[in-house]
C-alpha positions in Angstrom: -4.9 12.4 8.0 -1.6 11.3 9.3 0.9 9.7 7.0 4.0 7.8 7.8 7.2 7.9 5.8 8.7 4.5 4.8 12.3 4.9 3.8 13.8 3.0 0.8 15.3 -0.3 1.6 15.6 -4.0 0.9 13.4 -6.8 2.3 13.3 -10.6 1.9 10.0 -11.9 0.7 8.6 -15.4 0.7 5.1 -17.0 0.8 4.8 -19.1 3.9 1.2 -20.4 3.8 -0.5 -23.2 1.9 -2.1 -20.6 -0.5 1.2 -19.2 -1.7 1.7 -18.6 -5.4 4.6 -20.1 -7.4 6.2 -16.6 -7.7 6.4 -16.3 -3.9 9.1 -19.0 -3.5 12.0 -19.2 -3.0 13.0 -16.4 -0.7 13.8 -13.4 -2.9 15.1 -9.9 -2.3 12.8 -7.0 -3.0 14.0 -3.4 -3.3 11.5 -0.7 -2.4 11.7 3.0 -3.1 10.7 5.4 -0.3 7.0 6.2 0.0 4.3 7.7 2.2 1.4 5.6 3.6 -1.7 6.5 5.6 -1.4 5.6 9.2 -5.0 4.3 9.2 -7.0 2.5 6.5 -8.8 4.8 4.1 -12.3 3.5 3.4 -14.2 4.0 0.1 -16.5 6.5 1.9 -13.5 8.6 3.1 -12.0 8.6 -0.4 -15.3 9.6 -1.9 -15.6 12.6 0.4 -12.1 13.7 -0.6 -12.9 13.4 -4.3 -16.2 15.3 -3.9 -14.3 18.1 -2.2 -12.1 18.8 -5.3 -14.4 17.6 -8.1 -18.0 18.2 -6.9 -19.6 18.7 -10.3 -18.6 15.3 -11.6 -20.2 13.2 -8.7 
């Protein structure tokens, strides 16, 4: 499965819809460490197949 690298950085976060929570305003700075993320969504079934591959006796 292809993964994408997201470099560390800073973003500005704010809730802009009517369902926003009180901690989503005002605009605030968020610092993120670098991380890897799957390019496509991983379903529960895909995850289960992966787990069974490495721990088949437990499932």
